[in-house]
C-alpha positions as CSV (number, residue, x, y, z in Angstrom):
1,X,15.9,23.1,-26.6
2,X,15.4,19.8,-28.7
3,X,17.0,17.8,-26.3
4,X,14.6,18.8,-23.6
5,X,11.7,18.1,-25.6
6,X,12.9,14.6,-26.5
7,X,13.7,13.9,-22.7
8,X,10.1,15.0,-21.7
9,X,8.5,12.9,-24.8
10,X,10.8,9.9,-23.2
11,X,9.6,10.3,-19.8
12,X,5.9,10.7,-20.8
13,X,6.0,7.5,-23.0
14,X,7.6,5.5,-20.0
15,X,4.9,7.0,-17.8
16,X,2.1,5.7,-20.5
17,X,3.9,2.3,-20.5
18,X,4.3,1.9,-16.6
19,X,0.3,2.8,-16.2
20,X,-0.5,0.3,-18.9
21,X,1.5,-2.4,-17.4
22,X,0.0,-2.0,-13.9
23,X,-2.4,-4.5,-12.8
24,X,-5.6,-3.4,-11.8
25,X,-7.5,-5.3,-9.0
26,X,-10.9,-4.3,-7.6
27,X,-11.5,-6.3,-4.2
28,X,-15.1,-6.3,-2.5
29,X,-14.8,-5.7,1.4
30,X,-17.1,-4.7,4.2
31,X,-16.8,-1.9,6.6
32,X,-14.3,-2.0,9.5
33,X,-11.1,-3.8,9.8
34,X,-11.3,-5.7,6.4
35,X,-12.2,-2.4,4.2
36,X,-9.6,-0.5,6.4
37,X,-6.7,-2.8,6.1
38,X,-7.4,-3.2,2.1
39,X,-7.2,0.6,1.6
40,X,-4.1,0.8,3.9
41,X,-2.5,-1.5,1.2
42,X,-3.0,0.5,-2.0
43,X,0.2,2.6,-1.7
44,X,2.3,-0.6,-1.3
45,X,0.4,-2.4,-4.2
46,X,1.0,0.5,-6.2
47,X,4.7,0.4,-5.7
48,X,4.5,-3.4,-6.8
49,X,2.7,-2.5,-9.9
50,X,-0.9,-3.2,-8.9
51,X,-3.6,-0.5,-8.9
52,X,-5.8,-1.6,-5.8
53,X,-9.4,-0.4,-5.5
54,X,-11.5,-1.4,-2.3
55,X,-15.0,-1.7,-3.3
56,X,-17.1,-1.6,-0.1
57,X,-20.4,-3.4,0.5
58,X,-22.6,-3.3,3.4
59,X,-24.1,-6.8,3.3
60,X,-22.7,-10.5,3.2
61,X,-24.6,-11.4,-0.3
62,X,-23.6,-9.0,-2.7
63,X,-19.8,-9.5,-2.6
64,X,-20.0,-12.9,-4.1
65,X,-22.9,-12.1,-6.5
66,X,-20.3,-9.3,-7.9
67,X,-17.6,-11.5,-7.9
68,X,-19.3,-14.2,-9.8
69,X,-20.5,-11.6,-12.3
70,X,-16.9,-10.4,-12.7
71,X,-17.7,-6.7,-11.5
72,X,-15.0,-7.3,-8.9
73,X,-11.5,-9.4,-9.0
74,X,-11.9,-10.6,-5.6
75,X,-13.4,-10.2,-2.2
76,X,-12.4,-10.4,1.4
77,X,-15.2,-10.7,3.9
78,X,-16.0,-14.2,4.5
79,X,-14.7,-17.4,5.9
80,X,-14.5,-20.8,4.3
81,X,-17.6,-22.4,5.8
82,X,-19.6,-19.3,4.7
83,X,-18.2,-19.5,1.2
84,X,-19.1,-23.4,1.0
85,X,-22.6,-22.6,1.9
86,X,-22.9,-19.8,-0.8
87,X,-21.3,-22.4,-3.4
88,X,-23.8,-25.0,-2.4
89,X,-26.7,-22.5,-2.5
90,X,-25.6,-20.5,-5.8
91,X,-23.5,-22.8,-7.6
92,X,-20.4,-20.3,-7.7
93,X,-17.1,-21.4,-9.0
94,X,-15.4,-19.6,-6.5
95,X,-12.2,-20.4,-4.3
96,X,-10.0,-19.1,-1.8
97,X,-6.2,-18.2,-2.1
98,X,-5.1,-17.3,1.1
99,X,-6.1,-16.5,4.7
100,X,-6.2,-13.1,6.4
101,X,-7.9,-11.9,10.0
102,X,-9.4,-14.4,12.3
103,X,-11.6,-12.3,14.5
104,X,-13.7,-13.4,17.5
105,X,-17.6,-13.3,17.6
106,X,-19.5,-12.4,20.8
107,X,-22.9,-11.9,22.4
108,X,-23.4,-8.4,23.5
109,X,-26.0,-6.6,25.8
110,X,-26.4,-2.9,26.6
111,X,-29.0,-3.6,29.1
112,X,-27.7,-6.5,31.2
113,X,-24.4,-7.2,32.8
114,X,-24.7,-10.9,32.9
115,X,-26.6,-13.7,31.2
116,X,-28.5,-14.3,34.7
117,X,-30.3,-11.0,34.0
118,X,-31.7,-11.9,30.8
119,X,-35.4,-12.1,31.3
120,X,-38.0,-14.4,30.6
121,X,-39.0,-13.7,26.9
122,X,-35.9,-11.8,26.2
123,X,-35.1,-10.5,22.9
124,X,-32.4,-11.8,21.2
125,X,-30.7,-10.5,17.9
126,X,-28.9,-13.1,15.7
127,X,-27.2,-13.5,12.3
128,X,-29.8,-14.5,9.6
129,X,-27.1,-16.4,7.4
130,X,-26.9,-20.4,7.9
131,X,-23.4,-20.4,9.1
132,X,-23.0,-17.4,11.2
133,X,-26.4,-18.1,12.7
134,X,-25.2,-21.4,13.9
135,X,-22.1,-19.9,15.4
136,X,-24.2,-17.5,17.4
137,X,-26.5,-20.3,18.5
138,X,-23.5,-22.3,19.8
139,X,-22.5,-19.4,21.8
140,X,-26.0,-19.3,23.6
141,X,-25.7,-22.9,24.2
142,X,-22.3,-22.1,25.7
143,X,-24.0,-19.6,27.7
144,X,-26.6,-21.8,29.0
145,X,-29.4,-20.1,27.6
146,X,-30.6,-22.9,24.8
147,X,-30.0,-26.3,24.1
148,X,-29.4,-27.4,20.5
149,X,-30.3,-30.8,18.7
150,X,-27.0,-33.0,19.1
151,X,-24.3,-32.9,16.2
152,X,-25.7,-29.7,14.6
153,X,-22.5,-27.7,15.1
154,X,-22.0,-24.4,13.4
155,X,-24.9,-25.2,10.7
156,X,-27.5,-25.0,13.2
157,X,-30.6,-23.1,12.7
158,X,-33.5,-21.8,15.0
159,X,-35.2,-24.8,14.0
160,X,-32.5,-27.1,16.0
161,X,-33.3,-25.5,19.3
162,X,-34.6,-28.1,21.4
163,X,-35.0,-26.4,25.0
164,X,-35.5,-22.3,25.1
165,X,-36.2,-22.3,29.3
166,X,-36.4,-18.7,29.1
167,X,-38.5,-18.6,25.9
168,X,-36.1,-16.2,24.3
169,X,-37.5,-14.4,21.3
170,X,-35.1,-14.3,18.2
171,X,-34.9,-11.4,15.5
172,X,-32.7,-12.5,12.4
173,X,-30.7,-9.8,11.4
174,X,-27.9,-9.4,8.7
175,X,-24.6,-9.4,10.4
176,X,-23.2,-6.2,9.6
177,X,-26.3,-4.6,11.0
178,X,-26.2,-6.4,14.3
179,X,-24.2,-3.6,16.0
180,X,-27.0,-1.1,15.1
181,X,-30.0,-3.3,16.9
182,X,-27.9,-4.3,20.1
183,X,-29.5,-1.3,21.9
184,X,-32.8,-2.5,21.1
185,X,-32.7,-6.1,22.3
186,X,-31.6,-7.6,25.5
187,X,-28.8,-9.8,23.7
188,X,-27.1,-9.7,20.2
189,X,-24.6,-11.7,18.3
190,X,-21.9,-9.3,17.4
191,X,-18.7,-9.0,15.2
192,X,-16.1,-6.8,17.0
193,X,-14.8,-5.1,13.8
194,X,-18.5,-4.0,12.8
195,X,-19.0,-2.8,16.3
196,X,-15.6,-0.7,16.3
197,X,-16.3,0.7,13.0
198,X,-19.8,1.9,14.2
199,X,-18.5,3.5,17.3
200,X,-21.6,2.5,19.1
201,X,-20.1,0.5,22.0
202,X,-16.8,-1.2,23.4
203,X,-16.1,-4.5,21.1
204,X,-14.5,-5.7,24.0
205,X,-17.6,-5.6,26.3
206,X,-18.8,-8.9,25.2
207,X,-20.2,-11.4,27.8
208,X,-18.8,-14.4,25.8
209,X,-16.5,-14.8,23.0
210,X,-16.1,-17.9,20.4
211,X,-12.5,-17.7,20.9
212,X,-9.7,-17.3,18.1
213,X,-8.7,-21.0,17.7
214,X,-10.7,-22.3,14.9
215,X,-8.7,-21.5,11.5
216,X,-11.8,-22.4,9.4
217,X,-13.2,-19.3,10.5
218,X,-10.3,-17.0,9.3
219,X,-11.1,-14.4,6.7
220,X,-10.2,-15.3,3.2
221,X,-9.3,-14.0,0.0
222,X,-11.8,-15.2,-2.4
223,X,-11.7,-15.2,-6.2
224,X,-13.1,-17.2,-9.6
225,X,-11.6,-20.8,-9.7
226,X,-10.1,-19.9,-13.1
227,X,-8.1,-17.1,-11.5
228,X,-6.6,-18.9,-8.5
229,X,-3.1,-18.9,-10.0
230,X,-3.3,-15.3,-11.2
231,X,0.0,-13.7,-10.3
232,X,-1.3,-10.3,-9.6
233,X,-4.0,-11.9,-7.2
234,X,-1.4,-14.1,-5.5
235,X,1.0,-11.2,-5.1
236,X,-1.8,-9.1,-3.5
237,X,-2.2,-11.6,-0.7
238,X,1.4,-11.8,-0.1
239,X,1.8,-7.8,0.2
240,X,-1.2,-7.7,2.7
241,X,0.5,-10.6,4.8
242,X,3.7,-9.1,4.9
243,X,2.7,-5.2,5.4
244,X,3.6,-3.7,8.7
245,X,1.1,-0.8,7.7
246,X,-1.7,-3.5,7.5
247,X,-1.0,-4.9,10.7
248,X,-1.2,-1.6,12.5
249,X,-4.5,-0.5,10.8
250,X,-5.9,-3.9,11.8
251,X,-4.7,-3.8,15.4
252,X,-6.4,-0.2,15.6
253,X,-9.7,-1.5,14.0
254,X,-10.0,-3.8,16.6
255,X,-9.5,-0.7,19.2
256,X,-6.1,-2.2,20.3
257,X,-7.6,-5.4,21.7
258,X,-5.6,-8.6,20.8
259,X,-8.2,-10.6,22.4
260,X,-10.5,-9.7,19.5
261,X,-8.7,-11.1,16.5
262,X,-5.5,-13.0,15.6
263,X,-3.6,-12.8,12.1
264,X,-4.3,-16.3,10.8
265,X,-1.5,-16.8,8.6
266,X,1.1,-16.3,11.3
267,X,-0.2,-19.1,13.6
């Protein structure tokens, strides 16, 4: 009886020691492919000694605020140009420690089947943050609907439109909410992972896409600068990039459409 008791105590002690040694990582995500793929990694992370928690946000501002405040350990929702803009605007001491998904963005309409059908004075919904608004405007220019000031690139804003032949009217919307407003406008910028997560329409139905060649727009794992060499955070990125489960979940999150994303660390 005493041997059984000692064995139980030893096992219990080992259990407590293992729990104490586990690294806990809270990572901020937004709904769709990013949240789904991080959540899918939780069992593998646990086996590797990391207690992983996905903290979901519904906007693109709070994840960096929370990371800067130390409420989370990392976030996974933004590309490098977006982060650079946030750093310049807020003075954050943040950096990235590895790439993730590179997703297409597109222009969508639930009312019209081509750009030729967009009417005079048509309503267009576009992202309200500087970088993603600029990317949307470049798509509108590519579609022949507007002309931008020379050289503005993805930093362009509505003030940089120099030609708007159809007098399009613009509504600025936070990126994650664009899918929900698409039915109310003639044309909207859209993010396939948010569209797929919403279930409102087909993310593969865009009239035009940005393409998935520009690695600057890969979603990145972002951490505080003073934790960029943290072994647990580096291990998390390694696990993510090598997980077959993660790859399957990402594929499913884009409705199985390979044209909507790529795994930037593989290319």
